[in-house]
C-alpha positions, 0 to 999 in steps of 0.5 A, a space after each residue: 853062421 853058427 860060429 858067428 852066433 856062438 862069438 856073438 853070444 860070447 861077446 854079449 855075455 862078456 859084456 853082461 858080465 863086465 858092465 857095472 851099471 844095471 842092464 836089462 831088457 824088459 817085456 811089455 808085462 815088466 818081466 825081466 829078460 833072461 840076459 842082464 848085467 851081473 851087476 843087478 845081482 847086487 843092485 837088487 840084492 837077488 841073484 837069478 833075476 832073469 823071467 822075474 817081473 821087475 815089480 815083484 823085485 821091487 816090492 820084495 826090496 821094500 818089504 826087506 828094508 821095511 822089516 830092516 827098519 
């Protein structure tokens, strides 16, 4: 059973590292789960977004773009 869980975890990690789309799970309060596709680091221009609120990330990106213009 433990070996099956380890195998499933490796498969999930592999999928999330290789999928090119942004894949994530959100809680009811819009917090990003700890497991998400690594492409989101590029999409959101931010690393380690797990357990962060997606609205906060959007607001940070908007502020950065406003300061860039």
